[in-house]
N, C-alpha and C positions, 0 to 999 in steps of 0.2 A: 741929898738928892740930885743938886746939880752937878753934883762932881760924880755922881756913880752916872749920870748919865750920860759925863763926857767921857767918863774910863771905855764906856759902851760904846760912845761912836768913835772913840779913836782906835777899838779894838777891833770891832767891822771895817773900822777905813783900812787898817792892818793887813785886813784877810783878801783884799783887792790885790787884782795884777795890773800895772802897767799896761801891760801888751800881752798878744796873742802868745808870741814866742816865749814869755815867761810862764804863761797859764801851761804851756803844752812842758817845760821843763819839770815841772813843779805837781804836773799831774802825775794819780798812781793809777797803775794798770789792775785791770781785776780779771781774775781766775775762775774758770767756771768750772773746773775740775781737773783731774790730771791730764795735761796734754793736751787739753782743751781752750783755745782762747779766745772763743765765740758761742755761742748757742747755734749759729749755721753749721759750724763746727760738728756741735754733739749731732744736728739731726742728719747731716750727712754718713758720720758712723754709725749712726742707727738705722737708716736705709739710705744706701747709696744712690746717688742719682743716675737711670735706666740711660746706658750710651745710646745717640740716638744712630738710628741704622741706617748704618753705609749704602749708597745708590748705585751699585754694582751694575744695574741695568744698563746694558749701551744701546743709546741713540743710533740704529741702524740706519737713519739719514745722513747723520754728522759723516759716519764711517765714509757713507758711500757718495757723498758729496767733496770730500776730496780723493777721490779714484778721479787719475789723471785722464780719463778720456770725457770728463763731464767738465774738465777746466776749459775745453777747447770750443764748447756749446754755450748757446746763450741759456741762462734758464728761463723756463718756462716757455720754452717751445717744441714743436713737436721733437724734430732728432732728440733734447734733451729728455724729454719724458720717456721717449722709449729705449732710449739706453738706459735710463737710470730704472726701467723696468727690470730689462734685460739681466743689468750688476743685482737688481735684487733677488730675478730669479737665482745666480751664480752663487748668491750670497746665501741661500737656504740651502741649496746642492751641495755644497761646502758644508753649510754645518751638521746638515745629516751625517755624508763622510766623517766629519770629524767626529761625532757624536758614536754612529758604528762603530767606528776604530778606535774610540775609548769603551765600548762596549765589552769589544773584543780581546784588549788589553788585560781588563778587568776577569775575562771569563779564563782568559789563560794565566791570568796569576792566581786566582782560583785552582784550575787544574795544578798547576805546579806546585802550590801548597797541600793539598792534597795529596799529591803522590808523595811529595816530602815526607807529609804526615805517613802514608801508610807504608814504606819507605821504614823507617824509624820503628813503626807501630811493628813491622815483620821480621828485623833487626836486633828488636828489644825484647822478643818471644824467642829468637834464634838464642840470641845470648844467653837467656834466659834458661831456657832450655839445655843447651848444652855448654851452661855456666863451666862445670865441670872437666869438662874435654878442654875447654879455651884455658882454665886456669893451668890444665896439666902441660899443654902446651908453652906455656906462656914460663912453666915456671921449669920445666924439662930440660933445657941448658943448665938451668940454676943448680936442679937437685942433682940429674943426672952428666954433669959435666966432664966426671972423667971418664966414663963409661966410654969404650971402645966399639963405633958400629962397624961389625962383621960386613965384609964385600958383599952385595948381593948374590945368590947361586946363581950359573947360567940355565934359562930357562931352554927346556930339552921340546925337542920337534915331535909332538907325539903321536902327529900323522908321518913320520917316518918309515920305514919296513922295519929298520932297528929298532925301534921304540916297541913296536910290534913283537920283534919277535923276543925284546924280553919280558913282557907281557906273555906270552906265551910260552913259556920255558917249560912248565908243568904237560902242556899238552904236546909239545913237541922234543919231549923226552928220550932217552935212546932208548928206554923199554916198550914207550908207545912206537918208536920207529921198529922195532923190532918188530913189532907185533901187527905192521899196515899188512895187510894182504889187500887184495882185487875184491873191487865192491860187487862182482858176479857172482862172488863167493859167497854161498851164506852164512849169517853173522848179526850180528849186534853192533850200533853203534850208540856211546853213553855222554852226552853234555849235560850239563848239570853241575852242583855240588863243587864247585868252581872250576872247573873244566869247561873251557869256555869253545871248544868245537868238538865236533863231533870225532870220538877217540871207538876206535875198534877194542871190544871185550875181548879178551882170546877164549876166555873159559866156554863162548857161546858160540865158539867156530861148529861149522857145517850145522848147527840146528836151527830148524822152523820153528816158527810160533805163530800160533793163532790168536792170541790176545795178553796180554800183560801190563800189569801194574806197576807203577816207577814212581820213586820216590827219592831223598838223598841218599846214596848208598846202600840201594834195598829196591831190588825189583825182581817182581811175582809172575813168570812168565808159563805159559799153557802150551805146549808145545805141538807140533802136527799129530801126533802120536798121543793126544790128551793127558800126558806127565805135566803135573806143575813143579817147576824148579825155581828155586829162591835164591837168586845172588846177593852177598853181600860182603863186600871188602873185600871184594877177590878172592872168594870161597864161594861154592855153587853144589847144592845138594838138592834131593830130588825130597818133594813133601808126598809124605805118604795118604793118596787120593783113589780114587777111581783113574780109568783111561778115559770116560769117556766127558771126562770137562773140557767146557767149552767157551767157558764166559768167567771174568773174575768182576768183583765190586765190594771194595773193601769200606768197613766202616771204622770207627774210634777203636772198639773191642777186637772186634774179629774179622776175616778176611773170607766172602761166602763167592760159592764158586753154584754157577748153573752146569747142571749136567744135559746131556744131549734128550736121556728122557723129559725133561723139564723139571726137575728136582732141582733143590736148593740146599746145599751142602757148606757145613761152616768148618773152620779150625779158630784156636785163639790166635792174636797177635802175641800174646804173649804165656809163655807156660806159667806161670806164676798166678794165673788169672783166675784159679777155681775151676777151671772150663769140665764140664763132667763128659767123659767121650761116651760115644756109644759103644752097645752090649747087643752082639750078633753069631748068632750061632750058626755052626759050620755047616758042611756036608754031613757032620760024622753028629751031629747034635749036642758038640759042644760051643760051650762060648767063647765068644772069641773079641777082646777088646779091639777098637777100631779107635786113631788118634785125630778122629772126625765126629761130627756129628750133623743129622741132617733136620733141618723146618719141617716138622709134621701139617698135614693134609695139603699141602701144597703139589700141587701138579700141572703140566702142560704150559708150562711155562714159557713164552719166548725170546722177553728181553727181562733183562735185570740191571738195576743202576741204584747207587746207593749215598745216602748224605751222612753226616757224622753219626748220627742216632736212628738211622731208621734204610728200609729197603724201597723201593717203587717199584713194582712188578706189572708185567703185561702178556697176557696170556696167550695162545694161538686164536681166539675167538676174539680179539679186541678186549676186554676188560681189563680194567687197572686196579692193584688192591696195594697195600703199604703193609710194611712188617718193624715193629721196632724190635732194637738190633741189643740196648743197651737197658740196665737196671736204672738207670738215675737219668733219663733221657731229658735233653734241652729242649722242652714243646713250645714251638711256633705255629702250631694248628698244621704240620706238615703229616699229621695222621689224618686228618679227616674231620669232622664236625660228631664223629664216635666220641672221640676224646680232646674235646673242645679242650685247649690251654684255661679257658676263662670256668671250666668247671673242675682241675684236679683233681680227674679219675688216675687211678695207677692206670699204665700201660702194660700187659699182657706182653713177655719177652719169644720170640719169636716165635711168635701167633698170626695167623694172617688176618690183616682189616681188610673188611669190606666197603666199598664205595658205594651205594648203590644212587646216591642222590647225585651221581659222577656218569656212571655206567647205563643209566636208563633215564629214557622220557618219552612224551606222548608224542603220538606220531597225529596227523591230521584230523584222525578219526575217531582222538582220544584213549587208543589202545600202546602201552607199554611196549616198548625195544627199546634195544640193546643198542648202544651207542659202538664205533669201533675204533677206536685210537690205535694210530701205526707209528708213532714216533714218542718215546717219556724220556725224562734226564729231569736228575736230579740235583741240587744243591748242597748246601749243608746243611738249609734247615727249610728246604722250599722246594718245590715240584712244578712240572714243568709238562704238559703231554700237548699233543697236535692232534686234530681229527680232522683230513681233507683239509680244508683250508682257514680253519676254527682253531686256537691256541686257546686254553686251559691251564690255570696256576692254581696254585694256595701253598701257605705257610709264610714265613720269613718273607716280609716285606719293606727292613730298614733302610736300602740303597734303591729300592724301584725296582727290585729283581721280577717279580710278579707285575712285572707293566702295569702297578696300577699306583696312583700317586701314593709318594711314600708318608705321608702325614698317615694312610693305613698300613700299620705296622705290623699288623697280623690279621691273617685273611685264614678261618679254619677252613672255610667251605670252599670248594673249588668252583672258580667264578671262569667264566668264559673271556677274557680282555682281549683280545684279535678277531677277526673273522674276514673272509676275503674284501667286503666293501674297505675297511680299515686297514688289510698290506697293500691294496690296490692305491688309496689314499696315501700313504705314506711313499709307497716309489714311484710314484706318478706313474706306473705301467703297469701291462696285462701283465699278469700272473698265470703260471702255472702250476701242475704239481707234478714232484710233490714235496711238501713240506716237512723238514726236519725239524728236530730241538736238540738243543745242546745246553750243558750245566756247567757252570765253575761254581767257587763256593757263595759266591753273591752276584754273580752274571751270566744273564742268558743271552742263548744267540738262535736265532731260526735263519733257517737254509733253504730258499723259495730257487723251483726250478734251476736248482743245482747254478743258481748264475746269481742270484742277492743274500744276501747276509747282512742283518740285522742283530743290534747288539743292546742290547741295557739292562741296566743295573749299577753295580759300581764299578769305575774307568780310573781310579784314581791310581791304578798304575801303566794305563795305558792300554788293560785290555779289551776296550770298547775298540780300537781302532778306527776310529773317526776323523783325527787328528786332534782329538782333543782331551785333557786329562778333568775327569768328571766324578768328582764320590758319589754324586748321586743321578741318576737318569732314568725316569721311569717312563720315557717314550722311546720308541728305538733310535737308535741310531743307525747312519748306515756305512759300514766296514769298507773302507775304502781297501782298493788294491788292484793287482795290475789283468786280475781277473775281467773286469768290465772291459779291456781293451778290444781290439780290433782284428780278428788275422783271418785268413782265407782258409775253408774249409773246401779241400780235394771234394767232397764226398759228395756232397749237396752244390759244390762249383759255386758257393756261394760266400760271402762276408757274414759273419757273427761273432760274438763276446766269445774270449777265450774259455770264461766260465771257470768253476769250482767243481776239483773232484770228492776232496774228502776236508773236513777239518777235525781239528782233534784239542781238548780244553783241557787247560792244565789248573793247577791255583791258582794261580795270578797272570797268565801269561795264555796264546793263541797259538795254535799252526794251522796255515791255511797250506793245501795243495793245489795246485790250480791244473786244468788239462794238459797243461804241458810239460807237467812235471813239477817244474819248480815248486819247491817249499819258502814259504812265506811267513814272517813271526812277529808279534808285535804284543807290548805288555813289560811283564815286569823283567828284569834281568841281574835281576843280582848276585844270580849265582853260575852266572852265563847261563842257565837255560834255552835261551834265543837263538844259542850256538854260531855267532856272528863274532867271535873273537872279541868282546865285549861284556863289559858290564853296566852299560847305559840301558835304561831301558827307554821304551818308545810306544809312541800313542798311533806310529801310521805304520804299515806293515813292510817288514823290510828283509832281503834275501839272505840266505847262507850260505856261506861257500862249501864248496860242491869237496866231495869225502875225498880226502887223502890217498892215492895212488902208488902201487909200489914205482911205475914207470916214473913218478915225480922226483924221484931220487933221496938223496938223506941230505942232500945240502939245506940246510934251516933255515938260512935266510931265501932261498930262491923259496922254499914254503914258505915263509912266513910273507913273501909278494903273492904266492898264489891264495893266498888266505885272503889276502886283501885286496882282493880283484874280485867281487861281487858282481859284477858285470857283465864280464866272458869266464868268467868260470866260478859262476853260479850253483847250489845245487838242485840236482833233477835227479829224482829216485827212478829207477829201475823200473818197472811190470811187478818184479816179484819183492820192489820193496815199498815196507809201508811204514807210519810211522805214530808215536804216540808222545803226549805231552802230560805230563804230573804234579807231581808235588817237590817244583826246584830244580826239576829234572825234565829232561827230553831223552827219549830213544829213537832212532829206526832201527828196523829188523826187518827179517827174511821170512817171508811168508812162499805156501804153494798153491 
């Protein structure tokens, strides 16, 4: 037992270290985990210590006390405190300025980056929308590098007289120059159907005309003796009609004629339309076939005008009626409420249709009295008439040609659209009689006091003459022209407007003659129907060059210069001359 204790004592004694240095050499280091040497490291990895906040605040007093102006003063003195106060105020002012400058710079940065972003978005949109064009331009040299570009052609001076002479080659041909005669001699001048200036038709030399209808390569003329002549492509023939015809009104299928006795005759436009002629007995009781027919139960007619499928009549007592002229008419209400397009009744052909709702009214006593109209006009599928200073219309209104908002496209019941107060409000001046109405296919015109001209309806070709191209116009536009200019009247010894003498409406153009004799034109000019040597439509009235005379010579260049000068050499009609606008063509004719 004693031996075991000794062994244990010796082992215990051997475990002791003689010094601290020996203990540190032999001590074992304990690892608390991967990459951690102590518990403190573990705690810091789990929850790192919060950084102490930096004190960025500035001690204003320390800054101010370093100012050189305070170093010379005694601390705590009156001067020292006053100077310190001033320095403090300066410091605050400078701080505000720096803050404002900082805000301004930040705003400018925002605006700049906003503009950059906007430009980037717009550029990206343009690149995306025009990517094909950009791609073609970038690859053009790669794909078409071997193609040799032709040099550009020299640009012609389209305003030169030589250029105009080239354009007027047809009008100034040797044949037309040979047929040129004095405008004092009776005859017909034609322009349209690619004839851009008035050219004389030799077949009508020496012929006086009362009324006519003109379209491309076709003229129906009524002579002063009542004969009806038809001109087509250089040939002239007489139609078999009575010699008392005074007015012509064409429709889609027939030509209608008003006689001096107030009757309506008609012939077909084409022979192969199944037209049935009249049979009449002669003096010997034998039947005679006539090449024309007559509308029955029609008499005492003073005015007639036509649309595509209908006639509008005005008798000598001022009553208005309508006639259907087609087997399959297009009905937009132009026949009145009796044959409304909503009822879809079959409309009789060449039979008069009365309009009692229009022709009669109740007076102040309740009695039924007649209205008296004095001017009528028809478009393609509508009618417009006037009574003193009131205007009535009915039919097609898709373009506002009835003077009503085009939201109502069909008007089967005649309606008063303008009265004297309305016209006075539109013109902003006092108006007088007379009031005349005119109509194109879908454009209406009102001529008041032979001085003011109003237009409404379709104006896409410039036929409104107001300086604007309008497809739909239900409110009257004032047609602008030289007739509103002032001139001195020797008879009244006063200055007054020139005024309008007459107007004529074609399918898409308008001709106006003012009291000085000048002719003004506006509207479509695709076929040269304005007669100004060009094929450019106009929404303002333009002058027409004067008629060529034999004394102008045969020098074509000189003639082209005369045509080009519409300021000093403009068209002025003689007292025996009148004009007419038709379908894509116009004429100037002589009358007695």
